[in-house]
C-alpha positions in Angstrom: 17.3 193.2 -30.8 19.1 196.1 -32.3 22.5 194.6 -31.5 21.6 191.2 -33.1 20.3 193.1 -36.2 23.5 195.0 -36.6 25.7 192.0 -35.8 24.1 190.3 -38.7 24.6 193.2 -41.2 21.4 195.1 -40.7 20.8 198.7 -39.7 19.1 199.8 -36.5 16.2 201.4 -38.4 15.3 198.0 -39.9 14.6 196.6 -36.4 13.2 199.8 -34.7 9.5 199.0 -35.2 10.0 195.5 -33.9 12.0 196.8 -30.9 9.2 199.2 -30.0 6.7 196.3 -30.3 8.7 194.2 -27.9 8.9 197.1 -25.4 5.1 197.7 -25.6 4.4 194.0 -25.1 6.9 194.0 -22.2 5.2 197.0 -20.6 1.8 195.3 -20.9 3.2 192.1 -19.2 4.6 194.2 -16.4 1.3 195.9 -15.8 -0.5 192.6 -15.6 2.3 191.1 -13.4 2.0 194.0 -10.9 -1.8 193.6 -10.6 -1.4 189.8 -10.1 1.3 190.2 -7.4 -0.2 193.3 -5.9 3.1 195.0 -6.3 2.8 198.8 -5.7 6.2 199.8 -7.1 7.9 199.2 -10.4 11.5 200.4 -10.8 11.0 202.6 -7.7 7.9 204.4 -9.0 4.2 203.7 -8.4 2.8 200.8 -10.5 0.3 201.7 -13.2 -2.6 200.1 -11.4 -1.8 202.2 -8.3 -1.8 205.4 -10.3 -4.6 204.6 -12.8 -6.6 201.9 -11.1 -6.9 198.2 -11.9 -9.5 198.7 -14.7 -7.6 201.2 -16.7 -4.3 199.4 -16.2 -5.8 196.1 -17.4 -7.6 197.6 -20.4 -4.6 199.7 -21.3 -2.3 196.7 -21.3 -4.5 195.1 -23.9 -4.2 198.2 -26.0 -0.4 198.0 -25.8 -0.5 194.4 -27.1 -2.7 195.4 -30.0 -0.3 198.2 -30.9 2.5 195.7 -30.8 0.9 193.4 -33.3 0.3 196.4 -35.7 4.1 197.1 -35.6 5.1 193.5 -36.0 3.0 192.8 -39.1 5.4 194.6 -41.4 8.0 191.9 -40.8 5.8 189.1 -42.2 4.1 186.0 -41.1 7.2 184.4 -39.5 7.6 187.5 -37.2 3.9 187.4 -36.3 4.1 183.7 -35.5 7.1 184.3 -33.2 5.3 187.2 -31.5 2.1 185.2 -30.9 4.0 182.1 -29.7 6.0 184.2 -27.3 3.1 186.1 -25.8 1.3 182.8 -25.3 4.3 181.4 -23.4 4.5 184.5 -21.3 0.8 184.2 -20.3 1.2 180.4 -19.6 4.3 181.1 -17.5 2.4 183.7 -15.4 -0.5 181.3 -14.9 1.8 178.5 -13.7 3.5 180.9 -11.4 0.3 182.2 -9.7 -2.0 179.2 -9.9 0.1 176.1 -9.1 3.8 176.9 -9.3 6.2 174.6 -10.9 9.8 174.2 -11.9 11.7 177.5 -11.9 13.3 177.2 -15.3 10.0 176.3 -16.9 8.3 179.3 -15.4 11.1 181.8 -16.0 11.8 180.4 -19.4 8.2 181.1 -20.4 7.7 184.4 -18.5 11.0 186.1 -19.2 13.5 184.3 -21.3 11.0 183.7 -24.1 10.7 187.5 -24.6 14.4 187.9 -24.8 14.5 185.0 -27.3 11.8 186.6 -29.4 13.7 190.0 -29.4 16.9 188.3 -30.7 15.0 186.2 -33.3 13.2 189.3 -34.6 16.5 191.1 -34.8 17.8 188.4 -37.1 14.6 188.6 -39.2 14.9 192.4 -39.4 18.4 192.0 -40.8 17.1 189.6 -43.4 19.1 186.7 -41.9 16.6 183.8 -41.5 19.6 181.5 -41.3 20.5 183.0 -37.9 17.0 183.0 -36.4 17.4 179.8 -34.3 20.9 180.8 -33.0 19.7 184.2 -32.2 16.7 182.8 -30.3 19.0 180.5 -28.3 21.3 183.4 -27.5 18.4 185.6 -26.3 17.0 182.8 -24.2 20.3 182.3 -22.4 20.7 186.1 -21.7 17.1 186.2 -20.5 17.7 183.4 -18.0 20.8 185.0 -16.7 19.0 188.4 -16.3 16.0 186.8 -14.5 18.3 184.9 -12.1 20.1 188.2 -11.3 16.7 189.8 -10.7 15.6 187.0 -8.4 18.9 187.1 -6.4 18.2 190.7 -5.7 14.5 190.1 -4.8 15.2 187.2 -2.4 18.2 189.1 -0.8 15.9 192.1 -0.1 13.3 189.8 1.6 16.1 188.3 3.8 17.3 191.8 4.7 13.7 192.8 5.6 13.3 189.6 7.7 10.3 188.5 5.6 11.1 184.9 6.2 7.5 183.6 5.8 7.2 185.1 2.4 10.4 183.5 1.2 9.3 180.1 2.4 5.7 180.2 1.4 5.7 182.3 -1.8 5.6 180.0 -4.9 8.1 182.1 -6.9 10.8 182.4 -4.2 10.2 178.7 -3.2 10.7 177.6 -6.8 13.9 179.7 -7.1 15.4 178.3 -4.0 14.5 174.7 -5.2 16.2 175.5 -8.5 19.4 176.4 -6.6 19.3 173.0 -4.9 18.6 174.5 -1.5 15.3 172.8 -0.8 16.2 172.3 2.8 15.9 176.1 3.3 12.2 176.0 2.5 11.4 172.7 4.2 11.5 174.4 7.6 9.8 177.0 9.8 10.5 180.7 10.1 11.8 180.1 13.6 14.3 177.5 12.4 15.4 179.8 9.6 16.0 182.6 12.2 18.0 180.1 14.4 20.3 179.3 11.5 21.1 183.0 10.9 19.8 185.1 8.1 23.3 186.0 6.9 24.3 182.4 6.5 21.2 181.6 4.5 21.5 184.7 2.3 25.1 183.8 1.5 24.1 180.2 0.7 21.5 181.5 -1.8 23.7 184.1 -3.4 26.6 181.6 -3.9 24.4 179.0 -5.4 22.5 181.5 -7.6 25.7 183.1 -8.8 26.9 179.7 -10.0 23.7 179.1 -12.0 23.9 182.7 -13.4 27.5 182.2 -14.5 26.5 179.0 -16.3 23.9 180.9 -18.4 26.2 183.8 -19.1 28.9 181.4 -20.3 26.4 179.6 -22.5 25.3 182.9 -24.0 28.9 183.8 -24.7 29.5 180.5 -26.4 26.5 181.1 -28.7 27.7 184.7 -29.4 31.0 183.2 -30.7 29.0 181.5 -33.5 27.9 184.8 -35.0 29.7 186.2 -38.1 32.9 188.2 -37.4 32.1 191.9 -37.1 32.7 194.8 -34.8 29.5 193.8 -33.0 30.5 190.2 -32.2 32.6 191.3 -29.2 29.5 193.2 -27.9 27.4 190.1 -28.2 29.9 188.3 -26.1 30.0 191.1 -23.5 26.3 191.8 -23.4 25.2 189.0 -21.0 27.6 190.3 -18.3 26.6 193.9 -19.0 22.9 193.0 -18.6 23.5 191.2 -15.3 25.8 194.0 -14.0 23.1 196.6 -14.7 20.6 194.6 -12.7 23.0 194.4 -9.7 23.9 198.1 -10.1 20.2 199.1 -9.9 20.0 197.2 -6.7 23.0 199.1 -5.3 25.4 196.2 -5.6 28.9 196.3 -7.0 
C-alpha cells in the first residue's frame, strides 16, 4: 500500500492509517483461520487461540476489525466500500474452503488476493489518484495470487516431506491446489499408490507445475506495474512481486 501510494505521488504518512487498518484486518483473519484449521503455530510461534483460548481469540479478532473500520473512515466512502467488500470476500472464501471446497483460484482470490488488491487500491486513494484505483487493484490481486501460490507450494512440500499423504489427498485446500496445477491424477489415488510412485517424483511434479503458475502471475503483475507513471518507485513495483515470493521461500528455508 505504501509503495503504491508513493508510486502515485503520495507520501507514506497519507497511507499509514489505511496500512495499519489492513494489517489489523489481516491479523483478525489469521486468528480466525487458525481456529478453523486447528493450526497451533503461526510463523513459528503459538497461534493466538493456543495462547489465549478460542473465546478470547474469536472476540479479539472482532475487535481488530472494528478498529480497522475506524481507521479507514478518514479516507471516505469509497475506501469504506472497498474495505467492506474485501472483508466480505475473505469470509466467503474461507467458508467455501472449509464447508464445500471449490476452485482454487476462486477461493484464494477471495481469501488472500482480495486483501492485497484492497491494499493497493487504498494506496491509490490515499495518494488522491482515483484514476489509478482499478489498475492498482489488479496489480495487488496478481501479487496476492503469486504470494499465495508460493505459500501453498511450501505447505504441500512440507506435507510430502513429513509423509502426510492422506492429508494431501483428502484435505480440500491441498486437493484444490493440486487440481489447479492440472495434476488431478495425484489426488485420484490411494496413499499406497502415492508411496509406490515415489514421494520425490510427486513433489517435483507439484513444484514444477506450481512454479509455472506462479511465474504467470508474477509476469502479469509486472506487466501491470509497467502501466504506472514513471517515477523512482516504478522499478520497485516491477520488482516487488518477485521480492514477495522470494521472502516466502526464504522463510521456508529455500533458496
